[in-house]
C-alpha positions as CSV (number, residue, x, y, z in Angstrom):
1,M,30.2,-14.9,-21.8
2,P,26.9,-17.9,-21.6
3,I,23.7,-16.6,-20.2
4,K,23.1,-17.4,-16.2
5,A,18.9,-18.6,-15.2
6,T,16.9,-18.4,-12.4
7,V,14.5,-20.0,-12.7
8,T,12.1,-20.3,-8.8
9,S,8.9,-21.9,-7.8
10,T,7.5,-23.2,-4.9
11,E,7.2,-26.5,-6.9
12,T,10.4,-28.6,-7.9
13,L,11.6,-27.1,-11.3
14,A,11.0,-29.0,-14.3
15,A,11.4,-28.5,-18.0
16,P,9.8,-25.4,-19.3
17,S,6.7,-27.1,-21.4
18,A,6.1,-29.7,-18.2
19,H,4.2,-28.8,-15.8
20,P,3.3,-25.7,-15.2
21,P,3.1,-23.9,-12.8
22,A,-0.2,-23.1,-10.8
23,K,0.0,-19.5,-11.0
24,G,1.9,-18.6,-14.0
25,R,5.0,-17.9,-14.5
26,I,6.7,-14.3,-15.2
27,L,10.4,-13.3,-16.5
28,V,11.3,-10.1,-14.4
29,V,13.8,-8.2,-15.9
30,D,15.7,-4.8,-13.7
31,D,19.5,-4.7,-13.5
32,D,19.9,-3.6,-10.1
33,R,20.6,-6.5,-8.5
34,L,19.0,-6.2,-5.0
35,V,15.6,-4.7,-6.1
36,L,15.6,-8.1,-8.6
37,A,16.5,-10.5,-5.6
38,T,13.9,-9.1,-4.1
39,L,11.2,-9.1,-6.6
40,V,12.4,-12.9,-7.4
41,H,12.1,-13.7,-3.8
42,G,8.7,-12.6,-3.2
43,L,7.1,-13.9,-6.4
44,A,8.4,-17.2,-6.0
45,Q,6.9,-16.9,-1.9
46,A,3.4,-15.8,-3.7
47,G,3.4,-18.9,-5.7
48,F,4.8,-17.5,-9.1
49,D,7.3,-19.2,-11.4
50,V,9.6,-16.9,-11.9
51,V,12.1,-16.7,-14.4
52,D,15.1,-13.0,-14.0
53,A,17.6,-11.4,-15.7
54,D,19.6,-8.7,-15.4
55,N,20.3,-6.5,-18.7
56,G,17.5,-6.7,-21.9
57,D,19.9,-9.2,-24.0
58,D,19.2,-11.9,-21.4
59,A,15.6,-11.6,-21.3
60,I,15.0,-11.6,-24.9
61,L,16.5,-14.6,-25.0
62,L,15.2,-16.1,-21.5
63,A,11.6,-15.1,-23.4
64,R,12.4,-17.3,-26.1
65,Q,13.7,-20.6,-23.9
66,H,10.9,-20.2,-21.0
67,K,8.0,-18.7,-22.9
68,P,6.8,-16.8,-19.8
69,D,3.2,-16.3,-19.7
70,L,3.7,-12.5,-19.0
71,A,6.8,-10.5,-18.2
72,L,7.9,-7.0,-15.6
73,L,10.1,-5.1,-17.1
74,D,12.6,-2.3,-15.6
75,I,12.7,0.9,-18.2
76,R,15.6,2.1,-18.3
77,M,18.9,0.0,-18.4
78,D,22.3,-0.4,-19.4
79,G,21.9,-1.7,-23.0
80,M,18.2,-2.5,-24.8
81,S,15.7,-0.7,-22.3
82,G,12.9,-2.4,-20.5
83,F,11.2,-0.4,-24.0
84,D,13.6,-2.4,-26.7
85,V,12.9,-5.9,-24.3
86,A,8.5,-5.0,-24.5
87,A,8.8,-4.3,-28.3
88,Y,10.4,-7.8,-29.0
89,L,7.9,-9.8,-27.0
90,R,5.0,-7.8,-28.5
91,E,5.8,-8.3,-32.2
92,H,7.8,-11.2,-32.0
93,L,7.2,-13.5,-28.8
94,R,3.2,-11.6,-27.9
95,I,3.9,-12.3,-24.4
96,P,2.1,-9.3,-22.1
97,F,4.4,-7.1,-20.0
98,M,3.8,-4.2,-17.5
99,F,6.8,-2.1,-16.2
100,L,8.3,-1.2,-12.5
101,S,10.4,2.5,-12.9
102,A,11.4,5.4,-10.5
103,F,10.4,7.4,-13.8
104,S,7.2,8.9,-14.2
105,D,7.0,12.0,-16.7
106,E,5.0,12.6,-19.3
107,A,7.4,11.4,-22.5
108,T,8.1,8.0,-20.3
109,V,4.1,7.7,-19.5
110,N,3.3,8.3,-23.1
111,Q,5.5,5.3,-24.5
112,I,4.3,2.9,-21.9
113,K,0.6,3.9,-23.5
114,A,1.7,3.5,-26.9
115,L,3.6,-0.2,-26.4
116,G,0.6,-1.6,-24.7
117,A,1.6,-2.4,-21.7
118,L,-0.6,-3.7,-18.7
119,A,0.1,-2.1,-15.6
120,Y,3.2,0.5,-14.4
121,L,4.2,0.5,-11.1
122,V,5.9,3.6,-9.7
123,K,9.3,2.6,-7.5
124,P,9.5,2.4,-4.1
125,L,6.9,-0.5,-4.1
126,D,7.5,-3.3,-1.5
127,V,6.5,-7.0,-3.0
128,A,3.5,-6.9,-1.1
129,Q,1.7,-4.0,-2.7
130,I,3.5,-5.4,-6.3
131,V,2.0,-9.0,-6.3
132,P,-1.5,-7.9,-6.1
133,A,-0.8,-5.9,-9.3
134,V,1.0,-8.9,-10.9
135,E,-2.0,-11.1,-10.1
136,A,-4.4,-8.4,-11.5
137,A,-2.4,-8.5,-14.9
138,F,-2.4,-12.3,-15.2
139,A,-5.9,-12.0,-14.9
140,Q,-5.8,-9.5,-17.8
141,A,-3.8,-11.5,-20.1
142,R,-5.4,-14.4,-19.9
143,E,-9.1,-12.7,-20.1
144,R,-7.8,-11.0,-23.4
145,A,-6.3,-14.0,-24.5
146,G,-9.6,-15.7,-23.8
147,L,-11.6,-12.9,-25.9
148,V,-9.2,-12.1,-28.9
149,A,-7.6,-15.2,-30.5
150,P,-4.2,-14.7,-31.4
151,S,-3.0,-12.5,-34.9
152,P,0.5,-13.2,-35.8
153,A,0.3,-11.0,-38.2
154,A,-1.2,-7.9,-36.1
155,A,0.1,-6.4,-32.9
156,P,-2.3,-6.0,-30.0
157,A,-3.7,-2.6,-29.7
158,P,-2.3,-0.6,-27.2
159,V,-3.8,-0.2,-24.0
160,A,-3.9,2.1,-21.6
161,P,-2.0,1.4,-18.3
162,L,-3.1,1.8,-14.8
163,N,-2.0,5.2,-13.9
164,P,1.7,5.3,-12.1
165,L,0.5,7.5,-9.5
166,E,-3.2,5.9,-8.7
167,Q,-3.0,1.7,-8.5
168,H,-6.4,1.4,-8.0
169,V,-7.5,-1.4,-9.9
170,P,-5.2,-3.7,-8.6
171,M,-4.9,-2.6,-5.1
172,A,-8.5,-3.0,-5.2
173,V,-8.2,-6.9,-6.6
174,G,-5.4,-7.3,-4.1
175,I,-8.6,-5.5,-1.1
176,L,-10.7,-8.3,-2.6
177,M,-8.6,-11.1,-2.3
178,H,-7.6,-10.7,1.4
179,R,-11.1,-10.3,2.5
180,Y,-13.0,-12.7,0.6
181,S,-9.5,-15.2,-0.3
182,L,-10.6,-15.2,-3.6
183,S,-7.8,-16.2,-6.1
184,P,-7.2,-13.3,-9.0
185,D,-9.6,-13.9,-11.9
186,A,-12.6,-13.8,-9.6
187,A,-11.6,-10.7,-7.2
188,L,-11.4,-8.3,-10.6
189,Q,-14.7,-10.4,-11.6
190,R,-16.1,-9.4,-8.6
191,L,-14.4,-5.8,-9.4
192,R,-16.1,-5.6,-13.1
193,K,-20.1,-7.0,-10.8
194,L,-19.4,-3.8,-8.7
195,A,-18.5,-1.2,-11.3
196,E,-21.2,-2.7,-13.9
197,R,-23.4,-2.3,-10.4
198,E,-22.8,1.7,-9.7
199,G,-23.0,1.9,-13.6
200,R,-19.0,3.4,-13.5
201,A,-15.9,2.2,-14.7
202,I,-13.9,-0.2,-13.3
203,E,-11.4,2.4,-12.4
204,A,-13.6,5.1,-10.7
205,S,-14.9,1.7,-8.3
206,A,-11.7,0.8,-7.7
207,K,-10.3,4.1,-6.7
208,A,-13.3,4.9,-4.5
209,M,-12.7,1.1,-2.4
210,V,-9.2,2.1,-2.0
211,Q,-10.0,5.6,-0.9
212,A,-12.8,4.1,1.5
213,L,-9.9,1.6,3.1
214,E,-7.6,5.1,3.6
215,Q,-10.4,6.8,5.5
216,L,-10.5,3.9,7.5
217,A,-7.0,3.6,8.3
218,A,-6.4,7.2,8.4
219,P,-4.7,8.5,11.8
220,G,-6.3,11.4,13.8
221,D,-9.6,12.8,15.4
222,L,-12.5,11.0,13.3
């Protein structure tokens, strides 16, 4: 059965190797067609070039064909799981990835850490929450590629993903982008500098920023 691929962009579609999109190309994989359509539309509106698949087998073939800069993977799917796809992307194509799933049990989180995902988002999330996380993941992927030369013989070292229940870093990046009209890279750098000035980890600074905003927006008597 032929693969049906949809590539959605804010620009006129070109060949995979020609005129790379401004924000990068992302492969989105989810076996829930409604979730998939929502993600594709939202990410395309945000300026990404989107390739989508509703199963793991097609995802791998499309990744080989379109060479995305990042993959956003559902974990539990019929046939190949998101973990299977992630392992292939890491070992054979060196494509970074992040996960989107309704599950956050200990075994799932441990496997995510072992695979070295850039981030782990827990459903349900709306596109307004996902886009800043995707932009932050793109910034992390570019930074990792710039700091460490790729080695075909070795898989990248596992990187602990964001806490599935506390997405503070991507949320803080999104806050800075909105407040100061920054690019994802510039917002992430500003967050890092803030953490350095405060003398604490970037996750701690991001958490403090998000909590401060939540307190300001909290209803009730103050």
